[in-house]
N, C-alpha and C positions, 0 to 999 in steps of 0.2 A: 589571471587567466584560468587557473584551475576552477575557481568558483563559477565563472561564466560557462565553462564546459559542463559542469555539474547541472547548472540550471537548464542548459540546452538539452541535456539528456532527460531531465525531469519533464520538460515540456514535450519532448518527443513521445514519452510514455503516456501522455494525456489522451491520445487518440484524436478523433475528429469532432467531438461534441463542441458546441459553442460555449465559450466561457461566460458564466452568468454572474460571477462576482469575485472580487478580490478582497481579502480580509486580513487584518492585522492579527498577529499571534494571540490566541486565546480569546479573541472577540467573538461574540455570538454570530453564527452564520444565519443570515436572514433571507437567503435566496435558495431556490431549489435548483438541482442540476449540477453541472460541473463547476466547481469553485476552486479557488487557489488561496492558500494561506501563506503569508510571508512568515517563515518559521525557521528555527535552527536546523542544521543538517543532522545533528545527533538524534538518532531514532527515538530513544525514550523521551527526550525533551520535546520533540515534535509531536509525538502522540499525546503527551500531556496537554499541549496546546489544543489539539483536536478535541480532546475530552472536555477541556475548559470551554470550548466553543459550542458544546452541546452534543458532541459525538456520543452515541450510546452503544455502538458496535465498531470495533476496529478490525479492518481487513488488512493484515500486515503481511506484505510480500517480502520475502528474503531470498537472496541468492547466495549469501555467504553462510547462512545457518544461524543467524542471531535468533535465539528463542526469546520471545517477549510476551509478557502477560500483564494484566492490569486488574486490580480489584474494582476500579471505577467503571470499567466497561469491558465486556467480554472481548477476547481477541481471537480471531480466526487466523491461524498461521498458514500462509500460502507459500509453498516452495516453488521457486521459479525454475529449478532444474531437477531432473529425476535422480541424479547421483546423490545430491545433497538430501533429497527427500528420503531415499533409502537409508542413508547413513544416520539420519535423525528422525526416523519414523515416529518415535515416541513424542517428539516435540512439534511435529507438523500435522496439520489438519487436512490439507489438500495438496496434491501434486500438479501444479500448472505446467511443469516441465514436460508432461505428456504431449503438449502441443508440438514440441520439437522432437522428442525421443520416439513418440508413437504415432505421430500424425493426427492427434486429437484435434477436433475443430475448436476454434477459439470460442464460438458461441456456446458449445456444450460445456466447456470448462467454466465459462462465465456463469452459466446456469447452475453448475455445481457449487460455485462460490456463493 
């Protein structure tokens, strides 16, 4: 049950773009747009699969404060809440929490990313 709930949350974060492809872990991504990779839930392992698939830049969103970096592909750290961003300012590149805390527009934060 917990696994299904996690998948439902992940799907809800996807937004409204049409799905253009579903790929196995670490396999080359051959379509443009919004794609899905069947991957482990452990963040470092999932990012490894994204890089193996051809990812050249990782946009890593965190709400708990996991600081992640990779020599294989630059990582942009995106804080999902302002409190954590302020606490870990040296580890975060962008504060997306301003959407909730300051009323920032989603589009403007998206452009900043």
